[in-house]
N, C-alpha and C positions, 0 to 999 in steps of 0.2 A: 389107651391112646393108640391110634394107628400111626406108626412111624414109617410105613413102607414108602409113602410118597417122598419122605425126606432122603431116602437112600439114593435117589437119582438126582438130587438137587445139584445143579451146576452153578458156578460163580456167575456165569452169564445170565442166569435167571434172576439175579438180583437187580433191583432198579438202579438207575444211574446215580441217584442220591447216595445210596449205600456204597456203590463202587467208588465214588469220589471220596467218601469218608475213609474207605480202606486205603486207597492210593495215597491220600494225604498223610497217612500214618507211616507209610513205608519210606525207606531211604530213596531219594530221588535217583541216585545212580543205579540202584537196583531196578527201579521202575523203568527208566529209559532203556537199560540194557535188556531187560527181560520181557517187557510188555509192548514196546513200540513195534508196530507191524505184525502183531499177532492177529489182529483183525481191525476193521475200520472203527468199530465201537471204542476199543481201547485207544486208538489214535485220536479220536475226537475228544475223549475225556482228558488224555494226557497233554494234548496240544492246546487245550483250552487256555486262553490268556490268563485267567484267574489262577491257574495252577503253574503254568510254565514261566510266568513273568519273573519269578525268582529262581534262578538256576543255581541250586546248591550241589556242588560237586564234591562234598566231603564224603569220606568212606566210613562205613561202620567199622568199629574196632574189631569186630569178629572176622573181618576179611584180612587174614594174616599174610597171605601169600601174594607177593608182588606180581607174580605172573598173572594171577587172577585179576588184580587191580588193573594192570596194563591192558589186559584183554578187554575189560569193561570200558575203560577210557578210550581205547582205540576204536571200538565199535561205535561209541557215542559220537566221537569226533568225525568219523568217516561217513556214517550213515544218517545221523540225526541233527547235528548242530546246524548244518547249512539250511535246514528246513525251519529252524526256530530262532536263529540268531537275531532277527529283527523284532522279535517279541520280548527279548530279554531286557529287563530294566534293572534287576539286581543280580549280582554274581558273587558267589562264595567259592573260593578255591583253596586247595592245599598244595604243598610243595610238589607232590607227585603228578599233579594234574595241571599246574599253571601253564607250562609251556605249550601243550597242544590246545588248551582251552583259550588262551589269549591270542592264538593265531587267527581267530575269527573277528570280524567286525560287528560290534554290537551297537547299532545306531541309536538305540533308545537307552543305553546304559547310563544310570546315574549313581549307582552305588557299587563299590568293589570292596569285598572283605577278604583279607588274606589270613588264613587260619593255620596255626601250628608251624609257622615259619621260623627256623633258626635265623639269627641275624645275618650270618655270612651268606646263606642261600638268598635271603632277601636282597642283600646288597648286590649280589651278582645279577639279579634280574633288573634292578633299577639302575645299574650302571653299564651293563653290557661289557664288563671287563672282568678279568680274573679277580677273585676275591682277595688274593694276596697283595694286590696293588692298593696302596693307601692314598696315593695322590690322584684322587678320582675326579673325572670331569663331571659336569652336570648330566643328569640322566636324560635319555632320549625318549622318555615316556611322555606322551601328550594325549590330551583328550579335550574335545569341545563339548562333551555331554556329561562327563562324570561330575556328580554333585556331592557324593558322600564317599569318604575314604577312611578306613581304619587300618593302621599300619604300625609295625614295630621296626625301628631303624637303629643303626649302631651309633651314629654321631649326629650332631645338630646340623652339620652341612647337608645331610640328606633331607632334613626338614626344610631347610632354606631352598634347596634345589626343587623340592616339590612345589614350593610357593613362589617360583620364579616367573609365573605367568603361563606356563605350559598347561596348567589345569585351570582354564579361565572361567569355568562355571562352578568351581568347587565352593560349596556352601557349608559343608561339615567336614572337619578334619579331626580325627581321634588318633593321636600319635603317642607312642611310647619310645623314648630315646634312652639308649643304654648309657651314653656318656655325653654330657654337655661340657665340652672343653673348647679350647681356642679353635676357631674356624681355620681350615686349611684351604679354603677356596675364596674366590672373589665374588661370590654370589651376592646379589642385591639383598640388603636387609633394610631398605628404606621405602620402596614403592608400596603404596597403600593396597590393601586387599578388601575392597568395598563389598564384594559378594560373599565373603566369609561371615556366616551367622553363628556357627557353633565351633568352638575350639577346645579340645581337651589335650593337655600335655602332662605326661607322667614320666618321671625319671627317678630311679631309686638310688642313684649314686650322687654323692655330694659334688656340687659344682661351684667354682669360683667365678663363674661368668654370668651370673644372674643379671647384674647391672649392665654388663657390656653386650650381652647377646639376647637374653630372654626378654628383658624389658623393651629393647628396640623392636624385637619381633612382634610383641604385643601391641606396640604403638601403631603398627600398620593395620590393625584390625578395627577400623573406625566404625564399622556398622555391626560389630559383634553383639549378639543378643544373649548368648550363654557362654560362660567361661569356666573351665575346670582345670585346676592346677594341683599337682602333687609333686612337690619339689623339696630337695635338700640343698641348702645353700651354705657355703663356707665363705666367711668374710674375715679380712685382716684389717686391724686398726679401724674398726667401724662399729656399728651398732646393730641391734636386732631389727629384722623386718617387722613392722607393726602396722596398725590400721592407717596411720597417717602416711607412711611410705607407700603402702598399697594404693591408697587413693591418689597420691601425687604422681606416682610412677606408672600406674596402670589405669585405674578407673576413670581418671579425668579425661582420658583419650577415648573412652567408650561410652558415648552419650546414650546409646540405645541398649545398653546392657540391662537385662532383666534378672539374670541369675548368675551369681558368682559362688562357686563351690571350690573350696581350697583346703589343702593341708600343706603347710610350709614350715620346715624346721630350719632355723638359722644356727650355725655354729660359729662363734666369734672368737678369734684369737687376737688380742691386742698386745703387740710386742714393742712397737716403737712409740706408741702414744698411750697415755693413761686416759681411758674413756670409761667412766662408770656406766655399767650396763643397766638398763631399765629393770625395775621390779615387775612382777606379774601384775600387780595392781596398776602400774603405769601402762603396761601393755593392754590391759582390758580397757582402760580409759581412752586409749587411742582409737578405739573402734566406735565410741559413742558419737552419734550424730552424723554418721557417714552412710547410713542405709545398708549396713552389712547384714542385718538380721542377727540371729544369735551366733556368737563367736566364743569359743573357749580357748584357753591357753595355759601353758605352764612354763616356768623358767627354772633352769637347772644350772646353778653356779658351780664353776669348777674351783680350782685351787685359790684363785683370787677373784676379786670383784670385777676384774677386767676380762676374764675368760669365762665363757659359758654357752649355754644352749637355750633356745626359745622355740617352742612349738606352738603355732597358731593354727586353728582349724575351724571351719564353719560347722555349725551344728543345726540339725542332726547330721552326724558324720556319715557320708555316703560312700566312702571307699571301702574296698574289700581288705585292704592292707593297712596295718598300723606298724610303722617301723621305729626302732630306737626308743621304745618306751623305757623310762628310767624311774628311779625312786621318787621323783618329784611329781609323778602322774597323779592328778587330782581326782580321777574317777569320772563317771558319767556313763550313759548307756550307749553301747556301740553294737547295735543289732546287725549291721551289715558287714562287720569285720569277720573274715574267715582266717586270716593269716596275721599273726602277731610276732614281732621280734622284740625281745627285751635285752637291753644293753646297758651296763653300768660298771664302774670301777669300785662302787661301794656296794655292800651286800644287800641282797633282796631278803626281806623278812616275810614271815608267813602271812602277815596281814595284807601285804601287797598281792600275793597269789590269791588270797581269799577275795580281795576286791576285784581282781581280774576275772575270776570264775563267775562273779556276779554281773560284771559290767560288759563282758564279752560272751553272751550266752550261747552263741552259735559258732564259737571258735573251733576251727578244724586243724590248723597247723600252728605249732608254738615252737619258737626258737629262743634259746636262752644263752646269752653270752655274758658270763660273769664267773670269775674264778676266785671271788672273795668268799671266805667262810662266813656263815650266818652267825650273828652274835647270840641269839637266844635259842633255847632248846625247843624241840618240836612237840614234845609229849602233851603239853597243856593246851595246844591250839586246836581249834575246831576242824572238823573233817571238811574236805574240799572235793567237789565233783566237777569234772569237765565232760559232760555227756556226749559231745560231738567230736571230741579231739581224736583225730586219726593219725597225726604225725607229730612226733616229739623229737626235737633236735637238742641233744645234750653234749655234743662233742666238746664244747668249750664252756661247760658248766662245772662248778665245784661239786664235789660228791654230795654235799648237803642238799643240793637241789635234785640230784639224782635220787636220793633217798626220799625226798619230799614227794616226788611224782611217781616213783615206781613201787613204793611200798604201799600196799592196800590199806594199812592202818592210818595213813595220812591222806591219801588221795584216791578217788575212784575214777578210773579211765575205762569205761565199758566198751569203747570202740577203738582202742589204740591198735593200729595196724603196722605202722613203721616207726622204728626207733633208731636214732643216731646217737652213739655213745662211745666213750673211751673204754678200752678193755679193762684198765685198772679200776675204773669206777664200777663196771659191771661185776668184776671179781669181788670187790669190797662189799657191795650190797647183797651179794649172794653167798658171802663167806666162802669164796672159792668154789662156788657152784655146789654147795652142800645143803643150803637152806631149802625148805620146801617151796617149790614154785607156786603153790597155791596162794602164798602170801604176796605175790608180785602181780603187777598189772600186765601180764603176758598172755591173757586168755585168748585173745584174737590176733596176736602178733603174727604178721606174715613176712615182714622184712626187718632184718637186723643189720645195721650198717656200722662197721667198726673201721676207723681210719688206719690204725696201726696194723702192722704185720704181727701175727701171733700164732702160736701152736696151741690149738685147743685140746684140752685133756678129754679123756673119755667121758668124764662127768659133764664137761661143757656140751658135748654133742648130745648127750642124753637130755640135758637141760633144755635144749632148743630143737628137739627132734621134730617138733611140729612145723618148723620152717621149711 
């Protein structure tokens, strides 16, 4: 074969179709910074509306130096954005680029995605006040074209402020709220939101304001077509949220709703009234005839019949997270779950871990909060494998569970990269760092996180020399 002709091949000799494919695989910031104004041909390809309509200003993780990032963003803002700002329909930004990028007017913009924003930084941009001030006024952010917004905020006031009418074309809102607590503003939570078609609300902390704040907010969404809720609710002197309550408090207000995806856990504490809580059979019956589709649930009774927890969720389960799983978990297939938190004051037995290894086949992060000793010995139980698990959090786990997961004779963790553990637990399962490391699931470990201060012996450092 004669290869001499290929030695002089230039990238500009490639047809436009191939160049477009190459450009589409590259990071957009790199493309704009490096290729714009190199020649007219590159400009035509890069400024093509099919490519430039989604301006993605996220930076590749390989760009570690802030000076390099600032230089790229500065050139793009000074030399390029003014030429393309009226072609941008979708915009994705990170914290280091939001200020200069949002200084331009995007007349066709309908979608804004904020990526990797810590809550405090996000609050600063949406309130225009120092982040240490908690008595915040409504944000001054308005748009007459924005239709899609995905955002993470600190408190529910920020959500209410976003829905005060300043985003009057908003049809899709995907919001994560750190804490749903009593509102500190006088923001309207009554005016209807007829243009909102899709609403997703996720909050990982327990709230006592589901009935007072969340339900009234949902009542405003009269034309909603798809609703997604991931909530933890705390109630006092009350009952579990069930299918009847969801229908009466939410769905009856949404006549156009086509899809309702939910995971709602209710924790009930009845101190002043004796209210017998529903059984799981009664919870299941409450969903019959209400057009929910398949729904699963489980009830976890505490010390008395008047205190307990109930978890209801649509099936198939669409969320990446599953929190507060306890010994009452009934099983089921959860292909989408990547992060699982197990919490209980009663011991976890081997059969539950076996069930989880089967029902969460793509689990990557596992957190165990249980300091109760297991009742049964491990030796007679079958072997367990978590093929995709990369993070294991055992800071608040009894040493029984540490042995269960870290000793290879019980569990296989071929991809474990990060381990959170107490020093005393680590010392016990390694016999003060004298056991052969080959018997432990440390083959690929890159991160070891120990809360306590300790002085590691020479054997400890030899034990983890690969970190």
